[in-house]
C-alpha positions as CSV (number, residue, x, y, z in Angstrom):
1,M,-12.8,-12.4,-15.1
2,Q,-12.0,-10.3,-18.4
3,L,-9.1,-10.9,-20.5
4,F,-8.1,-7.6,-22.5
5,K,-4.8,-8.5,-23.4
6,A,-3.0,-11.9,-24.5
7,L,-0.8,-13.0,-21.5
8,Q,2.8,-13.4,-21.8
9,H,4.6,-16.2,-19.5
10,I,4.2,-15.2,-16.2
11,S,7.0,-15.9,-13.3
12,V,6.2,-13.4,-10.9
13,L,2.7,-12.4,-9.2
14,S,3.0,-8.7,-7.5
15,F,0.6,-7.7,-5.1
16,D,-0.8,-4.4,-3.9
17,L,-1.7,-5.1,-0.4
18,D,-4.4,-2.0,1.0
19,D,-7.8,-3.0,-0.6
20,T,-6.5,-5.8,-2.4
21,L,-5.7,-8.7,0.0
22,Y,-8.1,-7.0,2.7
23,D,-10.4,-4.2,3.3
24,N,-7.9,-1.3,4.3
25,K,-10.8,1.1,5.6
26,P,-11.7,-0.4,8.8
27,V,-7.7,-0.8,9.5
28,I,-7.0,2.9,8.7
29,A,-10.2,4.2,10.8
30,A,-8.5,2.4,14.0
31,A,-5.1,3.8,13.3
32,E,-6.1,6.9,13.3
33,A,-8.4,6.4,16.4
34,A,-5.4,5.1,18.1
35,M,-3.2,8.1,16.8
36,L,-5.7,10.5,18.1
37,Q,-5.9,8.8,21.7
38,S,-2.2,8.9,22.1
39,L,-2.3,12.4,21.2
40,A,-5.0,13.4,23.8
41,Q,-2.8,11.5,26.2
42,H,0.6,12.9,25.6
43,A,-0.8,16.7,24.2
44,P,-4.3,17.4,26.1
45,L,-4.3,20.8,24.2
46,T,-5.0,18.5,20.7
47,R,-7.9,16.9,22.4
48,S,-10.7,19.0,20.5
49,Y,-8.4,18.4,16.9
50,N,-10.3,15.7,14.7
51,S,-8.4,13.9,12.2
52,D,-9.3,16.3,9.7
53,F,-6.9,19.0,11.4
54,W,-4.3,16.4,11.1
55,W,-5.0,15.9,7.4
56,Q,-4.8,19.8,6.9
57,Q,-1.3,19.7,8.4
58,R,-0.3,17.2,5.9
59,R,-1.8,19.0,3.0
60,L,0.5,22.0,4.1
61,L,3.3,19.7,4.5
62,A,3.0,18.5,0.9
63,K,2.3,21.8,-0.7
64,A,6.0,22.9,0.4
65,T,7.6,19.5,0.1
66,P,5.5,17.3,-2.7
67,E,8.1,14.9,-2.6
68,I,7.0,14.2,0.8
69,R,3.8,12.5,-0.5
70,H,6.0,9.4,-1.8
71,D,6.4,8.4,1.7
72,L,3.1,8.0,3.6
73,G,4.5,7.2,6.5
74,R,7.4,10.1,7.2
75,W,4.7,12.1,5.5
76,R,2.5,11.5,8.9
77,L,4.7,11.5,10.8
78,L,6.2,14.9,9.9
79,G,2.3,16.2,9.7
80,I,2.0,15.4,13.2
81,E,4.7,17.3,14.3
82,A,4.0,20.4,12.4
83,G,0.6,20.2,13.8
84,L,2.0,20.2,17.5
85,V,4.2,22.8,16.7
86,S,1.3,25.1,15.2
87,L,-0.3,24.4,18.5
88,G,2.5,26.1,20.4
89,L,4.9,23.2,21.3
90,S,8.2,23.3,20.9
91,Q,10.2,21.7,18.0
92,C,11.9,19.1,20.6
93,E,8.5,18.2,22.1
94,A,6.5,18.0,19.3
95,G,9.0,15.6,17.5
96,E,8.8,13.1,20.7
97,I,4.8,13.3,21.0
98,A,4.8,12.6,17.3
99,E,7.0,9.7,17.0
100,V,4.7,8.2,20.2
101,A,1.6,9.0,18.1
102,Y,2.9,7.7,15.2
103,T,3.9,5.0,17.0
104,A,0.3,4.0,18.0
105,F,-0.7,4.6,14.2
106,W,1.7,2.3,12.9
107,Q,0.9,-0.6,15.4
108,E,-2.8,-0.7,14.4
109,R,-2.1,0.2,10.9
110,T,-0.1,-3.0,10.6
111,N,-2.7,-5.0,12.6
112,I,-4.2,-6.7,9.4
113,K,-6.2,-10.1,9.8
114,I,-6.0,-12.0,6.2
115,K,-9.0,-14.2,5.7
116,P,-8.0,-17.9,5.7
117,E,-9.2,-17.9,1.8
118,V,-7.3,-15.7,0.9
119,K,-4.4,-16.9,2.4
120,A,-4.7,-20.4,1.3
121,L,-4.9,-18.8,-2.5
122,L,-1.9,-17.1,-1.8
123,T,-0.2,-20.0,-0.6
124,A,-1.6,-22.5,-4.0
125,L,-0.1,-19.3,-6.2
126,A,3.2,-19.5,-4.3
127,S,3.7,-22.9,-5.3
128,R,3.6,-22.1,-8.7
129,Y,5.0,-18.3,-9.1
130,Q,7.0,-16.1,-7.2
131,L,4.9,-13.9,-5.0
132,I,6.2,-10.2,-4.0
133,A,4.1,-7.0,-2.3
134,I,4.7,-3.5,-4.2
135,T,2.3,-1.1,-2.1
136,N,2.2,2.8,-1.6
137,G,1.3,2.1,2.1
138,N,3.2,0.9,4.8
139,A,1.9,-2.4,5.7
140,C,3.8,-5.2,6.9
141,I,3.5,-8.9,5.3
142,Q,5.4,-9.9,8.3
143,K,2.7,-8.9,10.7
144,M,-0.2,-9.7,8.7
145,G,1.4,-13.7,8.5
146,L,2.3,-13.5,5.1
147,G,5.9,-13.2,5.4
148,E,6.6,-16.8,4.5
149,L,5.0,-16.6,0.9
150,F,6.4,-13.7,-0.3
151,E,10.1,-12.7,-1.4
152,F,9.9,-9.6,-0.4
153,S,7.3,-6.4,-0.2
154,L,8.5,-2.9,-1.6
155,Q,7.1,0.4,0.0
156,A,7.1,3.8,-1.6
157,G,9.1,6.2,-0.1
158,P,12.1,3.8,1.3
159,D,12.3,1.8,-1.9
160,G,11.4,4.7,-4.6
161,R,8.6,6.6,-5.9
162,M,5.0,5.6,-5.4
163,K,2.8,4.0,-7.9
164,P,2.0,5.1,-11.0
165,Y,5.4,5.6,-11.2
166,A,7.4,2.8,-12.4
167,D,10.3,2.9,-9.4
168,L,9.2,0.1,-7.4
169,F,8.2,-2.7,-10.3
170,L,11.9,-1.8,-12.0
171,T,13.4,-2.3,-8.4
172,A,11.5,-5.5,-8.1
173,A,12.6,-6.9,-11.7
174,S,16.2,-6.1,-11.1
175,R,16.1,-7.8,-7.5
176,L,14.3,-10.6,-9.1
177,Q,17.0,-10.7,-11.9
178,T,13.6,-11.2,-14.5
179,A,12.1,-9.0,-17.4
180,P,9.4,-6.6,-16.2
181,Q,7.2,-8.1,-18.8
182,R,7.4,-11.6,-16.7
183,I,5.6,-9.8,-13.7
184,L,2.0,-9.6,-13.7
185,H,0.8,-6.8,-11.0
186,I,-2.6,-7.1,-9.3
187,G,-4.0,-4.3,-7.2
188,D,-7.6,-2.3,-7.2
189,S,-6.7,1.1,-8.0
190,H,-6.9,1.9,-11.9
191,R,-4.5,4.8,-11.4
192,A,-1.6,3.1,-9.4
193,D,-1.5,0.1,-10.0
194,V,-3.2,-0.7,-13.6
195,M,-1.2,2.6,-15.0
196,G,2.3,1.8,-12.7
197,A,2.4,-1.6,-14.0
198,L,2.0,-0.7,-17.5
199,N,4.3,2.3,-17.2
200,A,6.8,-0.2,-15.8
201,G,6.2,-2.8,-18.8
202,C,4.7,-5.2,-16.7
203,Q,1.4,-7.2,-17.0
204,A,-1.8,-5.8,-15.1
205,A,-4.6,-7.4,-13.5
206,W,-7.0,-5.0,-11.9
207,L,-9.3,-5.9,-9.1
208,D,-12.0,-3.8,-10.0
209,H,-14.3,-3.8,-6.8
210,L,-16.6,-1.6,-8.5
211,Q,-17.0,-2.5,-11.9
212,Q,-15.7,0.8,-13.3
213,P,-15.2,2.1,-16.8
214,V,-12.2,0.9,-18.0
215,T,-10.2,3.5,-19.6
216,I,-6.5,2.5,-20.0
217,L,-6.7,-1.6,-20.7
218,P,-5.1,-3.7,-18.1
219,H,-4.4,-7.5,-19.5
220,L,-6.9,-8.9,-16.9
221,R,-10.1,-7.5,-15.1
222,L,-10.9,-9.6,-12.2
223,T,-14.3,-8.8,-9.9
224,A,-12.8,-11.2,-7.1
225,L,-9.4,-12.2,-5.9
226,A,-10.3,-15.7,-6.1
227,Q,-10.5,-15.8,-9.8
228,L,-6.8,-15.5,-9.7
229,A,-6.7,-19.3,-9.2
230,A,-7.4,-19.6,-12.9
231,L,-3.5,-18.9,-13.0
232,L,-2.8,-22.5,-11.6
233,D,-4.3,-24.0,-14.7
234,A,-2.5,-22.1,-17.1
235,N,0.3,-23.3,-19.3
């Protein structure tokens, strides 16, 4: 752990979810596979199209409607629908199949297993601090068995623009009726998590898996989530 800036009094720990509390890569891979399988079942003409085709549909959609990027779930859903229409399906049929395919994606995307040692750490931290989640994705803390430890979870899209915009952090501070500087946000993304927290006036702890060069200084740099246990001994 490296301390770059003196920590102010902390009352709230805010956690990013994807690649902070768990490895998100296998989760997304399984979700993509479930989506493709559902599409192949309900729209057989899609069987020769892989994930890259559907990513390109989302790119086209974002080019036409940039703000859609702030809601990853809706962006994916509408991207599936647009792709089906481009393959010749009617708008109505494409919309129905897109809903089914997106549901298959979301069920796997939220099928996340938290390691026992991570849950034990969060349980210990929750005895001293209020815990919240702030994510650009659409993982569900209830489905991963963490709902009883967290006050709430905020998601980009439904709750505001994605990090590094300050929206989600300021919404959290307002809901908790606390000053942003009382919140320490922990996340793996230098851009989204560190810059986002600092933009909102929060404190930032960067979970730097790859030990990358530091550009904008967080308050803390962690190389392992377990290092947060030091906060239990803080005054």
